[in-house]
N, C-alpha and C positions, 0 to 999 in steps of 0.2 A: 563537836556537836553534843558530846556527853555533858559539857558544862552548862548547857542551856537548861532553863527551867522547863517544866512540862508545858506551861503556857506559851513560852517562847518557841518551843519546838513545834507545838500545834499551829501557832501562827505562821511560822515558816512553811510548814506543810500545806496549810491553806493557800498561801501565796503561790506555791509551786502548782498546786492543783488548778488554781485559777488561771495561771499562765498556760498550763498544758490544755485546759479546756478551751482557751481562746483559739488555739490551733495556729498561732502565728510563730511558732518555735520551729526552727530547722530540726531535722531528724536527729542529727548528732547532739544538739543542745537538748532536745527532748529526752534522749537516752540519758544524758548526764543529769538532767533534772529529776528523772524518774529514779535514778540511783540515789540521789540526795534524798528524795522523798522516802525511799525504802529505809535509809539510815535513820531518818527522823521518826518513821513509824516504829522502828526497833527501840529508839530512845524513849518514845512515849510509852510503849508497851512495857519496857523495863521499869520505868518510873511508876506505872500503874501497879505492876506486880509487887514492887517494893512497898508501895502504899498499902496494898491489900494485905501483905504480910505484916506490916506494922500495925494495922487495924486489928487483925486477928490476934496478934501478940498482946496488944493493949487490952483487948476484951478478956483474954485468958488471964492476964496478970492482975487485973483488978477484981478478980473473983466472980464476975458475973457468969451465969450459967448459959450464956447466949453462945450458940454455935454459929460460927461464920464460915460458910462453905459456898463458894461461888460456883460450884459445879452442879448444884441442884437447882 
């Protein structure tokens, strides 16, 4: 899953959510799908964090006095 793009990961996550929302999935399969979804959430989160760090680095490297702080 790590080799998927953010968009591909998000699309697969949406497919799993739709499948689980329909309620037609047996419990064991639902648990497996939930675990896949959690892995995809982690992949998406990691990619977003990497992008955030890259943006902050670019801003600092180009000399702008813009502070990028997502915690405020």
